[in-house]
N, C-alpha and C positions, 0 to 999 in steps of 0.2 A: 437207864436200862432200855426203855422203849425207844429213846432217841438213837441209841446205838443199833438197835434192831432195824429201825427204819433206814438208817444210813447204810447198814450192811445189805439190806434188801435193794436199796437204790443202786449201790455199787454193783451188786450182782446183776441187776437188770442192765446197767450200762455195759458191763463186761459181756454179758450174753448177747446184747445187741451188736456190740463191736465184733464179736466172733461171727455172728451171722453175716455182717457186712464183709468181713475178710473171706469167709467161706463161700459166699454167693457168687455165681457167675454174673458178669455184666452189670454189677450194681443193681440187681433186680429183686423185686418181691413178686412171688408167684402165688396165686390163689386159684382155686377151682372147685367145682362140684359136679356131681352126676346123679341123676335120679331117673326113675322109670316113668313112662307115660303109657296109657292104654290107647294106643293107636299106632298104625304102621309108621315106620321112619319116614317114608316118602310123604305121607299125609302130614306128619308133623313139620317136615321141611317146607311143604307148600303153604301151610298156615304161617310159618315164620317169614316166608317171603313177603307177607303182607304186614310185617311188624309195625310199619308206620301207622297202621290203624289202631294199635293198642299199646305201643311202647310206653307211653306216659302212664297208663293204668297199671303197669307191672309193678311199680314201686312209687311211693310218695317222694323218694329221692330223685326220681326222674323229672327234670325241669323243662327240657326242650329236646325235640327230635325233629330235625329238618333234613329231608333227603333231597338231594339235587337230582332231578330226573324223575321219570315215571316208575321205573322198576329197579330193584336191586340187581346189580350185575357187576362184573369186574370193573374196577376203578370208579364205581359210584362213590360220591362223597356224601357223608352224613355228619351234620353238626349235632352233637349230643352234649347237653349240660346235665350234670347230676351232682348230688350232694350226699355225702355219707359221713357220719360223725361230724367232725368240725372241719371237713375238707369239702371245698366246692371245686369241681373240675369242668373245664370246657374242652371237649375233644373235637377234633375234626378228623373223623375216621375216613379211611379209604378202604373199599373192599379189595383186599390184597389177593384173596383166593376164594373161589366159589366152585365147590364140587357138588353139582346138582343132586339133591336127595340125601346128601351126607354131611357137608361141612361148609361153613363160611368163616373166613378169617378177616379181621379188621385191624388196621394199623392207624394210630394217630401219632405222627412223628413228633409233634410239639403240643402235647396237652397242657393247657394253662391251669395251674393249680393255685388256689388260695386257701391258706390254713388260718383258721380263726378269724377270717376276714381281714387279716393284717399282712401276712407273709405271702409273697408270690414266688412261684417257681415254675419250672417246666419239667415234664417227664415224657417218656415215650410209652404209649399204651398199646399192647398187642392183645387182641381178644380173639378167641376161637369158639364158635358154637358148633357142636357136633350132634348128629342125629343118627345113632347106631341101631340097626335092627336088633330086636330081642324077641324073636319069634314072629309069626305071621300077623299078629294084631297088637304088638307092643314094641316099644323102642326105649333106648336109653338116651336121655338128653344130657349133653355135657357142656360145660362152660369153663374155659381156662382164661385167666387174665394174668398178663405179665406186665408189671410196671417197672420200667427201666429208668433209673435216675442218672443225671448227668455226671455225677462224681460220688466218691465215697462219703463225703461230708453230708450231702443231701440224702444219701441212702441211710446213713446212720441216724439222721434226724427222723426219717420216715419210720425206721425200726423203733426208735425211742418213743414215738408218738402213736404206736399201735396201728400203722397203716395196713399191715397184713390182716390183722383181726377185723378192722373196720370193713375192708373190701371183701374179705371172706364172707362175712355176715351178709353184706349187700348182695354178693353173687348167689348165695343160697336162697335168700328171699326172692330175688328176681327169677331164679329158675323154678322155684315152687309156683310162683304166679304164672310163669310161662307154661308150665305143665298143665295148670288148670285151664288156661285159655285154649291151648292146643286141644285138650281133651273135649272141652265144651264145643269148640267149633267143629271138631271131627264128628261128635254126636249130632250136632245140628245139621251137618251136611248129610249124614246117614239118614236122619229122620226126614229130611226134605226130599231125598231121592226115592 
């Protein structure tokens, strides 16, 4: 009886994952989060422009952050290594779009992925950080991540092994930590002035 229940649940999960692969555009998994911060959007953006100073502290999953050049700007290249769940990913992001005070988009055309330390693959990673005004002294911080797999088979494996849930949780933790850093640095600047 229990064996049949487990088999039925497993078959249901495989069918659900298969349906998500068929229905998803571009063989992609998308995650995102948004939360409030107590500082103006422009101030939050300016703190984020110094992310190299605190990126590794945002999450124990962050292993490496190396930016080529002195400042974030269009076409800046950033090497980021991170680990979430049983996945370790090495990105080589390029700043694809930068809207001062509002948004920064990053693209890693060939992120190197290792699953369980054994299986290697590649994916395309598209990330967008948003800083939307929410009144004169507050803003909404947003993060969107789109992971694009090279084919349906890799996409199905990602769905079966909870890639969406793993990276959703990572995104939420990272943004909560980012909000704390932004608010603290904003308070520190206001106190110093």
